[in-house]
C-alpha positions as CSV (number, residue, x, y, z in Angstrom):
1,M,-0.4,203.2,29.2
2,N,0.4,202.4,25.7
3,D,0.3,205.3,23.3
4,G,0.8,203.0,20.4
5,P,3.8,202.6,18.3
6,S,5.6,205.8,17.2
7,Q,5.9,206.4,13.5
8,G,9.2,207.3,11.9
9,S,12.7,206.7,13.1
10,P,13.9,206.8,16.7
11,Q,15.9,209.5,18.5
12,G,18.4,211.3,16.4
13,S,16.4,211.9,13.2
14,P,14.0,214.8,12.5
15,Q,11.1,212.3,12.3
16,G,12.0,210.6,15.7
17,P,9.4,209.7,18.3
18,S,7.7,212.6,20.0
19,R,8.6,213.3,23.7
20,A,5.1,214.7,24.1
21,A,3.8,211.2,24.6
22,A,5.8,210.9,27.9
23,S,3.1,209.8,30.4
24,L,3.6,206.3,31.6
25,G,0.1,206.1,33.1
26,K,-0.2,204.5,36.6
27,D,2.3,201.6,36.3
28,L,5.4,200.3,34.6
29,I,4.7,196.6,33.8
30,G,6.7,196.0,30.6
31,L,8.4,197.5,27.6
32,Q,6.0,195.7,25.3
33,D,3.4,198.2,26.6
34,L,5.3,201.3,25.8
35,S,5.8,203.4,22.7
36,A,9.2,204.4,21.4
37,G,8.4,207.9,22.6
38,Q,7.7,206.8,26.1
39,I,10.9,204.7,26.3
40,L,13.0,207.7,25.0
41,S,11.3,209.9,27.6
42,I,12.4,207.6,30.4
43,L,16.0,207.5,29.0
44,D,16.1,211.3,28.5
45,T,14.8,211.8,32.1
46,A,17.5,209.5,33.4
47,E,20.3,211.6,32.0
48,P,20.2,214.5,34.5
49,F,19.7,212.0,37.4
50,K,23.0,210.4,36.7
51,E,24.9,213.4,38.2
52,I,23.1,213.0,41.6
53,S,25.0,209.7,42.2
54,E,28.3,211.5,41.7
55,R,27.7,214.1,44.4
56,R,29.1,214.0,47.9
57,I,25.5,214.2,49.2
58,K,23.5,212.0,47.0
59,K,19.9,213.2,47.7
60,V,17.2,215.6,46.3
61,P,13.7,216.1,47.7
62,V,11.8,215.1,44.6
63,L,9.8,212.3,46.3
64,R,9.8,213.6,49.9
65,G,6.7,212.4,51.7
66,K,6.2,209.5,49.3
67,T,6.2,206.0,50.7
68,I,7.4,203.1,48.5
69,V,7.2,199.4,49.3
70,N,9.8,197.0,47.8
71,L,7.9,193.7,47.7
72,F,10.4,191.1,46.7
73,M,9.0,187.6,46.5
74,E,12.2,186.3,44.8
75,P,15.8,186.7,45.9
76,S,17.5,189.8,44.4
77,T,20.7,191.8,45.1
78,R,21.3,194.3,42.3
79,T,17.7,195.1,41.5
80,R,16.5,195.5,45.1
81,I,19.5,197.6,46.2
82,S,19.3,199.7,43.0
83,F,15.7,200.5,43.6
84,E,16.3,201.3,47.2
85,F,19.2,203.7,46.3
86,A,17.0,205.3,43.7
87,E,14.2,205.8,46.2
88,K,16.3,207.2,48.9
89,R,18.3,209.5,46.6
90,L,14.9,211.0,45.7
91,S,14.1,211.3,49.5
92,A,11.2,208.7,49.6
93,D,10.5,206.6,52.6
94,T,11.1,203.0,51.8
95,V,9.9,199.7,53.3
96,N,11.5,196.3,52.2
97,I,9.4,193.2,52.4
98,S,10.5,189.7,51.4
99,A,8.5,186.5,51.0
100,S,10.2,185.0,54.1
101,G,9.4,188.1,56.2
102,S,5.8,188.5,55.2
103,S,2.4,186.9,55.9
104,V,2.6,185.2,52.5
105,Q,4.4,182.5,54.4
106,K,1.2,182.1,56.5
107,G,-1.0,181.8,53.3
108,E,-1.9,185.4,52.7
109,T,-2.5,186.2,49.1
110,L,-0.4,188.8,47.1
111,V,-3.4,191.0,46.7
112,D,-4.3,190.9,50.4
113,T,-0.8,191.8,51.3
114,A,-0.8,194.8,48.9
115,R,-4.2,195.9,50.0
116,N,-3.2,195.9,53.7
117,L,-0.2,198.0,52.7
118,E,-2.4,200.4,50.9
119,A,-4.5,200.7,54.0
120,M,-1.4,202.3,55.5
121,R,-1.5,204.8,52.7
122,I,1.6,203.8,50.7
123,D,2.1,205.4,47.3
124,M,4.0,202.9,45.2
125,V,4.8,199.2,45.1
126,V,7.9,197.7,43.5
127,I,7.3,194.0,43.0
128,R,9.6,191.1,42.1
129,H,7.7,187.8,41.8
130,W,8.3,184.3,40.6
131,A,5.0,184.1,38.6
132,S,4.8,185.6,35.1
133,G,2.0,188.2,35.1
134,A,2.1,188.9,38.8
135,A,2.9,192.6,38.4
136,R,0.0,193.2,36.0
137,F,-2.3,191.2,38.2
138,L,-1.4,193.4,41.2
139,A,-1.6,196.6,39.2
140,E,-5.1,195.9,38.1
141,R,-6.3,195.5,41.7
142,I,-4.7,198.3,43.7
143,A,-4.7,202.1,43.4
144,S,-1.0,202.6,44.1
145,N,1.6,202.8,41.3
146,V,3.1,199.4,40.5
147,I,6.6,198.9,39.1
148,N,7.6,195.5,37.8
149,A,11.0,194.5,39.1
150,G,10.8,191.2,37.3
151,D,8.0,188.7,37.1
152,G,8.7,185.1,36.2
153,A,9.9,184.8,32.6
154,S,7.7,187.7,31.5
155,E,9.5,191.0,31.7
156,H,12.1,193.1,33.6
157,P,11.4,196.6,32.2
158,T,13.9,198.6,34.3
159,Q,16.7,196.2,33.3
160,G,15.7,196.6,29.7
161,L,15.7,200.4,30.1
162,L,19.1,200.5,31.8
163,D,20.5,198.3,29.0
164,L,19.1,200.7,26.4
165,L,20.6,203.7,28.2
166,T,24.0,202.1,28.4
167,L,23.9,201.1,24.7
168,R,22.8,204.6,23.7
169,D,25.6,206.2,25.8
170,H,28.1,204.3,23.6
171,L,26.3,203.8,20.2
172,G,24.1,206.9,20.1
173,N,21.0,206.5,18.1
174,L,20.1,202.8,18.2
175,E,18.4,202.7,14.9
176,G,20.0,200.1,12.7
177,K,22.5,199.1,15.4
178,R,22.9,195.3,15.7
179,I,22.4,193.9,19.2
180,C,22.5,190.2,20.0
181,V,21.1,188.6,23.1
182,V,23.1,185.5,23.9
183,G,22.2,182.7,26.3
184,D,19.1,181.4,28.1
185,I,16.5,183.3,26.2
186,L,13.7,180.7,27.1
187,H,13.7,181.5,30.8
188,S,14.8,185.1,30.7
189,R,12.6,188.1,31.4
190,V,15.6,190.3,30.6
191,A,15.7,188.9,27.1
192,R,12.1,189.8,26.5
193,S,12.4,193.4,27.8
194,N,15.6,193.9,25.7
195,I,14.0,192.5,22.6
196,W,10.9,194.7,22.9
197,G,12.8,197.8,23.8
198,L,15.4,197.5,21.1
199,L,12.9,196.7,18.4
200,K,10.8,199.8,19.4
201,L,13.9,202.0,19.1
202,G,14.7,200.6,15.6
203,A,17.6,198.4,16.4
204,D,18.3,195.1,14.6
205,V,18.0,192.4,17.2
206,G,19.6,188.9,17.1
207,V,19.4,186.0,19.5
208,C,21.9,183.2,20.0
209,A,21.3,180.0,22.0
210,P,21.0,176.3,21.8
211,R,17.6,175.3,20.3
212,T,16.6,174.0,23.8
213,L,17.0,177.5,25.3
214,L,14.9,179.4,22.6
215,P,11.2,179.9,23.0
216,P,9.1,178.3,20.3
217,G,8.3,180.8,17.6
218,I,11.0,183.2,18.6
219,E,11.3,184.4,15.0
220,S,7.9,185.9,15.2
221,F,9.4,188.6,17.6
222,G,11.2,190.0,14.5
223,V,14.6,188.8,15.6
224,E,17.4,187.0,13.7
225,V,18.4,183.6,15.1
226,F,22.0,182.6,15.3
227,R,23.0,178.9,16.0
228,R,26.7,179.6,16.4
229,I,28.2,182.2,18.7
230,E,30.9,183.0,16.2
231,E,28.3,184.1,13.7
232,A,26.5,186.3,16.3
233,I,29.8,188.0,17.3
234,E,30.7,188.7,13.7
235,W,27.2,190.2,13.1
236,A,26.8,192.3,16.3
237,D,27.7,195.7,17.5
238,A,27.0,194.6,21.1
239,L,26.2,191.4,22.9
240,N,23.9,191.2,25.9
241,I,25.0,187.9,27.6
242,L,22.6,186.0,29.8
243,R,23.4,183.4,32.4
244,L,21.9,179.9,32.4
245,Q,19.0,180.1,34.9
246,L,19.6,176.6,36.4
247,E,17.0,177.3,39.1
248,R,14.3,177.3,36.5
249,M,15.5,174.2,34.7
250,Q,14.6,170.6,35.3
251,G,17.6,169.2,33.5
252,G,18.3,168.3,29.8
253,F,18.6,171.9,28.4
254,V,22.4,171.7,28.0
255,P,24.7,168.7,28.2
256,S,27.0,170.3,30.8
257,L,28.2,173.8,31.9
258,R,31.6,172.9,30.5
259,E,30.1,172.0,27.1
260,Y,28.0,175.1,27.1
261,N,31.1,177.2,27.6
262,R,32.9,175.4,24.8
263,I,30.1,176.0,22.3
264,Y,28.5,179.3,23.4
265,G,30.8,180.9,25.8
266,V,31.9,184.4,25.0
267,T,35.7,184.3,25.1
268,R,38.5,186.8,24.3
269,A,39.7,184.6,21.4
270,R,36.2,184.7,19.8
271,L,35.9,188.5,20.2
272,E,39.4,189.0,18.8
273,A,38.3,187.2,15.6
274,A,35.4,189.7,15.1
275,P,35.7,192.3,12.3
276,R,34.9,195.1,14.8
277,D,35.0,195.9,18.5
278,V,31.9,194.4,20.2
279,L,30.5,195.9,23.3
280,I,29.7,193.5,26.1
281,L,26.7,193.7,28.5
282,H,25.5,191.3,31.2
283,P,22.6,191.8,33.5
284,G,24.2,189.7,36.3
285,P,24.7,187.7,38.2
286,M,27.5,186.3,36.1
287,N,28.7,182.7,36.0
288,R,32.3,183.3,35.0
289,G,33.7,180.5,32.9
290,V,30.2,179.5,31.7
291,E,28.5,182.1,29.5
292,I,31.3,184.6,29.8
293,D,35.0,184.4,30.5
294,S,36.7,186.7,33.1
295,D,38.9,188.5,30.6
296,V,35.8,189.5,28.7
297,A,33.8,190.5,31.7
298,D,36.7,192.7,32.9
299,G,37.9,193.6,29.5
300,P,38.1,197.0,27.8
301,H,34.8,196.6,26.0
302,S,32.8,195.5,28.9
303,L,29.9,197.8,30.0
304,I,28.8,195.7,32.9
305,L,29.5,198.1,35.7
306,E,28.2,201.0,33.7
307,Q,24.9,199.0,33.5
308,V,24.8,198.9,37.3
309,T,25.5,202.6,37.6
310,N,22.9,203.5,35.0
311,G,20.4,201.3,36.8
312,V,20.0,203.8,39.6
313,A,19.5,206.7,37.3
314,V,16.9,204.8,35.2
315,R,15.0,203.8,38.3
316,M,15.1,207.3,39.6
317,A,13.6,208.4,36.3
318,V,10.8,205.9,36.4
319,L,9.9,206.8,40.0
320,Y,9.9,210.5,39.2
321,L,7.7,210.1,36.1
322,L,5.2,207.8,37.8
323,A,5.0,210.2,40.7
324,G,3.8,212.9,38.1
325,G,7.1,214.4,37.1
326,V,7.7,215.5,33.5
327,P,10.9,214.9,31.5
328,E,11.4,218.7,31.1
329,G,11.5,219.1,34.9
330,A,14.1,216.5,35.6
331,E,17.0,219.0,35.2
332,A,15.4,221.4,37.8
333,A,14.4,218.5,40.0
334,K,18.0,217.3,40.4
335,K,18.9,220.7,41.8
336,G,16.4,220.2,44.7
């Protein structure tokens, strides 16, 4: 799956990554596995698929006859619905399974669940799981394509890809652009996918969080660490703001939500003090008044709803490529 790191600068320069290395292999587990060329191929493939969602009839027959199982062992709204929209707009047959509605509740293992589904001749599994490494574990044990929709604190590759697409829409070539991830880095799979993807495309990446919410050795990722949100805002072209994942905390990570907002909250006053306009991203769900204020989330530089829109196109691109499509064929594919 990994073609190795691309040499030279990312998209936009003559020596940018080659689109020839577009194959994703069997699965999409994480952006750490992908080359810059593979990432750019996904983003390029997503572009023509954006238009499908603007049509009166939002459907093309690209995956007609394919059966895709959405296996969500953790709660999800945006990701699950976005994948289902992507699958249906490509005319795939979809089946949704949650932990509470599956035999996992009766003690069946994840692999046995997937193998029983394979016996019904499915083509792809989209998996969300609470355990880091679950997607890779499954991919190594079944023949169907596996797409990681978020596993523990490991990765959330399609979220990383849609964030990259949204940033590229506004900043163009990401080489040398300064993107800072702010918030609960320790528990965030989104942070990891963003960091890997941004670094591979040549961006300068920063992180800003209390020490208690930074993974040990985060500097080894090749990122710049900011202790004060004001410094991060002054440095960045864009902020990707993460919520506090209280469901993964046992207490003691922050004094209180009010105190976190006071020290690390992204507010209009802090943004207005910046030397440039700073773009705002957030993967959701948002905790307004904690990591982000409403007038920032709904403000003129917020790209949050664009992220949601781009998520469908990115997931359509991933499904299309894993099913054997090629980037050059996406324009024709959208015409049905």
